[in-house]
C-alpha positions as CSV (number, residue, x, y, z in Angstrom):
1,M,-99.0,228.5,-57.4
2,N,-97.5,225.8,-55.3
3,E,-96.8,226.0,-51.7
4,V,-93.0,226.1,-50.8
5,I,-92.7,223.7,-47.7
6,A,-90.3,224.7,-45.3
7,P,-87.1,222.0,-45.2
8,S,-88.2,221.6,-41.4
9,A,-91.4,220.2,-42.4
10,V,-89.6,218.2,-45.0
11,A,-87.2,216.8,-42.8
12,Q,-90.1,216.3,-40.1
13,D,-92.1,214.4,-43.0
14,I,-88.9,212.1,-44.1
15,A,-88.2,211.1,-40.3
16,G,-91.9,210.5,-39.9
17,R,-91.9,207.7,-43.0
18,T,-88.4,206.8,-41.7
19,V,-90.0,205.7,-37.9
20,A,-92.8,203.9,-39.3
21,A,-90.4,201.8,-41.6
22,V,-88.5,201.2,-38.9
23,V,-91.1,200.1,-36.4
24,G,-92.0,197.7,-39.1
25,I,-88.9,196.1,-40.0
26,L,-88.1,195.8,-36.6
27,A,-91.5,193.6,-35.9
28,V,-90.5,191.4,-38.5
29,A,-87.3,191.2,-37.2
30,N,-88.3,190.2,-33.9
31,V,-90.6,187.2,-34.7
32,M,-87.9,186.2,-37.2
33,S,-85.4,185.8,-34.3
34,N,-87.5,184.6,-31.7
35,R,-90.0,182.2,-33.4
36,V,-88.5,181.5,-37.4
37,L,-84.8,181.5,-37.9
38,P,-82.5,178.8,-36.3
39,A,-80.1,179.8,-33.5
40,A,-77.0,179.5,-36.3
41,L,-78.7,182.7,-37.8
42,Y,-79.2,184.8,-35.0
43,V,-76.1,187.0,-35.0
44,P,-76.0,187.6,-38.9
45,W,-79.7,188.3,-39.1
46,N,-79.6,190.4,-35.9
47,F,-76.3,192.4,-37.2
48,G,-78.3,192.8,-40.8
49,V,-80.9,194.3,-39.5
50,A,-78.7,197.0,-37.3
51,V,-77.1,198.0,-40.5
52,L,-80.5,198.4,-42.6
53,L,-81.8,200.5,-39.5
54,V,-78.6,202.8,-39.7
55,V,-78.5,202.9,-43.4
56,L,-82.3,204.2,-43.1
57,A,-82.2,206.6,-40.5
58,R,-79.3,208.2,-42.3
59,R,-81.6,209.5,-44.7
60,A,-83.4,211.4,-42.0
61,V,-80.7,212.6,-39.5
62,G,-77.1,213.1,-39.1
63,A,-74.6,210.3,-37.7
64,S,-73.8,212.8,-34.3
65,D,-77.9,212.8,-34.0
66,L,-77.3,209.0,-33.5
67,G,-74.6,209.1,-31.3
68,L,-72.7,207.6,-34.0
69,G,-69.5,209.7,-33.3
70,E,-67.5,210.9,-29.6
71,W,-65.9,207.8,-29.3
72,R,-63.5,208.4,-27.0
73,R,-66.0,210.2,-24.7
74,G,-68.5,207.0,-25.1
75,F,-65.6,204.7,-24.2
76,L,-64.7,206.3,-21.2
77,V,-68.0,206.5,-20.2
78,G,-68.8,202.8,-20.9
79,M,-65.9,201.7,-18.9
80,V,-67.3,203.0,-16.0
81,L,-70.4,201.8,-16.8
82,V,-69.3,198.3,-17.0
83,V,-67.1,198.4,-13.9
84,A,-69.9,199.7,-11.6
85,T,-72.1,197.5,-13.3
86,T,-69.7,194.0,-12.7
87,A,-69.4,195.2,-8.9
88,L,-73.4,195.4,-8.7
89,L,-73.5,191.9,-10.4
90,L,-71.0,190.6,-7.9
91,L,-72.7,192.4,-4.7
92,G,-76.0,190.6,-5.8
93,L,-74.1,187.4,-6.2
94,A,-73.2,187.7,-2.5
95,M,-76.8,188.1,-1.4
96,P,-78.6,184.9,-0.5
97,S,-81.9,186.6,-1.6
98,I,-80.4,187.9,-4.8
99,N,-78.2,185.1,-6.0
100,K,-81.1,182.9,-6.9
101,L,-82.2,185.5,-9.7
102,F,-79.1,183.8,-11.5
103,E,-80.6,180.6,-11.6
104,D,-81.4,179.9,-15.7
105,R,-82.1,176.8,-17.6
106,R,-80.8,179.1,-20.8
107,V,-77.0,179.2,-19.1
108,D,-76.9,175.3,-19.1
109,S,-74.3,174.4,-21.2
110,G,-70.4,173.9,-21.6
111,I,-67.7,176.2,-22.1
112,P,-67.9,176.8,-25.9
113,T,-71.2,177.9,-26.0
114,L,-70.5,180.2,-22.9
115,I,-67.6,181.9,-25.0
116,Y,-70.1,181.9,-27.9
117,Q,-72.8,183.6,-26.2
118,A,-70.9,186.1,-23.7
119,L,-68.9,187.5,-26.8
120,V,-70.3,187.0,-29.9
121,R,-74.0,186.1,-29.5
122,I,-75.1,188.9,-26.7
123,P,-72.5,191.7,-28.6
124,L,-73.2,191.3,-31.9
125,G,-76.5,190.0,-32.2
126,T,-78.2,191.3,-29.3
127,V,-76.8,194.4,-28.0
128,V,-76.0,196.2,-31.2
129,L,-79.3,195.7,-32.9
130,E,-80.9,197.2,-29.8
131,E,-78.7,199.8,-29.1
132,I,-78.8,200.8,-32.2
133,A,-82.7,200.5,-33.3
134,F,-83.7,201.9,-29.3
135,R,-81.0,204.0,-28.6
136,A,-80.0,205.2,-31.7
137,V,-82.6,205.5,-34.5
138,L,-85.8,205.5,-32.8
139,P,-84.7,208.4,-30.5
140,A,-83.0,210.7,-32.9
141,L,-85.7,210.2,-35.4
142,V,-88.9,210.9,-33.3
143,A,-86.8,213.6,-31.3
144,K,-86.7,215.1,-34.8
145,R,-90.4,216.5,-34.3
146,F,-91.2,215.9,-30.7
147,G,-87.8,216.6,-28.9
148,I,-85.3,214.2,-27.3
149,L,-87.4,213.4,-24.3
150,R,-90.3,212.3,-26.2
151,G,-87.8,210.5,-28.6
152,S,-86.4,208.5,-25.7
153,I,-89.9,207.6,-24.0
154,A,-91.5,206.4,-27.4
155,A,-88.0,204.2,-27.9
156,S,-88.2,202.7,-24.6
157,V,-91.6,201.8,-24.4
158,L,-91.1,200.0,-28.4
159,F,-88.3,198.6,-26.4
160,G,-90.1,197.2,-23.6
161,L,-92.9,195.4,-26.3
162,W,-89.9,194.2,-28.1
163,H,-89.2,191.8,-25.1
164,V,-92.6,190.2,-25.0
165,L,-91.5,187.2,-27.4
166,P,-88.3,186.4,-25.4
167,A,-90.5,187.1,-21.7
168,L,-93.1,184.4,-22.7
169,N,-90.8,181.7,-21.4
170,I,-89.6,183.1,-18.4
171,N,-91.6,181.1,-16.1
172,K,-89.9,178.3,-17.3
173,V,-86.5,178.8,-17.7
174,N,-86.2,180.5,-14.6
175,P,-87.1,179.0,-11.2
176,V,-87.3,182.2,-9.2
177,A,-89.7,183.8,-11.7
178,R,-91.9,180.8,-11.7
179,D,-91.8,180.8,-7.7
180,V,-92.9,184.6,-7.8
181,F,-95.0,185.2,-10.8
182,G,-96.8,181.2,-10.6
183,S,-96.3,178.6,-13.9
184,G,-100.1,179.4,-15.2
185,V,-101.5,181.7,-17.7
186,G,-102.0,184.4,-15.0
187,G,-98.4,183.8,-14.0
188,K,-97.0,184.1,-17.2
189,T,-99.0,187.1,-18.1
190,I,-97.5,189.0,-15.1
191,A,-93.9,188.1,-16.2
192,V,-94.2,189.3,-19.5
193,V,-95.9,192.6,-18.2
194,F,-93.2,193.0,-15.7
195,A,-90.4,191.9,-18.2
196,V,-91.9,194.7,-20.5
197,V,-91.5,197.8,-17.6
198,G,-88.5,196.7,-16.2
199,T,-87.4,196.7,-20.1
200,M,-88.7,199.9,-20.5
201,V,-87.3,201.8,-17.7
202,A,-83.7,199.8,-18.8
203,G,-84.2,201.8,-22.0
204,L,-85.0,205.5,-20.7
205,W,-81.8,204.9,-18.3
206,L,-79.5,203.5,-21.6
207,C,-81.3,206.3,-23.5
208,L,-80.1,209.0,-20.4
209,I,-76.5,207.5,-20.6
210,R,-76.1,208.1,-24.5
211,Y,-77.6,211.4,-24.6
212,R,-75.3,212.4,-21.8
213,A,-71.8,210.5,-23.5
214,R,-73.0,211.8,-26.8
215,S,-72.2,208.3,-28.1
216,V,-74.2,205.3,-28.3
217,L,-70.7,203.2,-27.6
218,A,-71.7,204.5,-23.9
219,S,-74.9,202.4,-23.7
220,M,-73.7,199.9,-25.5
221,M,-71.1,199.1,-23.5
222,G,-73.6,199.3,-20.4
223,H,-75.7,196.9,-21.9
224,L,-73.1,194.3,-23.0
225,A,-72.1,194.3,-19.3
226,T,-75.3,193.6,-17.9
227,N,-76.1,190.9,-20.4
228,S,-72.5,189.5,-20.9
229,I,-71.2,189.2,-17.4
230,G,-74.6,188.5,-16.2
231,F,-75.0,185.3,-17.8
232,T,-70.8,184.5,-17.4
233,I,-72.1,184.7,-13.5
234,A,-74.9,182.8,-14.0
235,W,-73.2,179.8,-16.0
236,F,-71.1,179.6,-12.9
237,V,-74.0,179.5,-10.2
238,T,-75.8,176.4,-12.3
239,R,-72.3,174.8,-11.4
240,T,-72.0,175.3,-8.0
């Protein structure tokens, strides 16, 4: 007689296989966007990957599990985060010991680039993919078997590792990072570890926001405020 598998076991199996597929896709996407594709394809590539991840995840979990709902609540929580983040960034700008962190060669560009980065590349190319992947898809899939806390931790660890390639050049583009960590191999290694741990902690915080708001829109808006407003402030700092 064939063994009858409980529906929950089937769902867990589908979720587990989907996690493996998602992690594989993200590994390829990371290398492609950071080392292979031209800058012009960054946004369409990452946005397309985000859509693919949602399609895959929906085989195993519902839209509410992914945080794709409660839009009004998510927007309200997100607006609070935008205001709070802006205030903290401006406070940091006013403090001599912190404002040097805004000095970054990556923002040394004209107004058209500022507009593109803050309003297109960051929101559609960075925030959408990272929030869909690490605050919606991966936590929901892992939580299917291990619970929300472990799902959030696993997703946040992967979020930290996601930043290894971008962090490899941080000592070159940020003078503060170079002064703190050094410019040699050892300094670069420490800077990468620091970036991974920092983004892992940030990932846990964003997961908390996403689950408390019951909407990934909240963490998207918080993430967007940090990156886009931070980029804009840095852009002005490099010109003063």
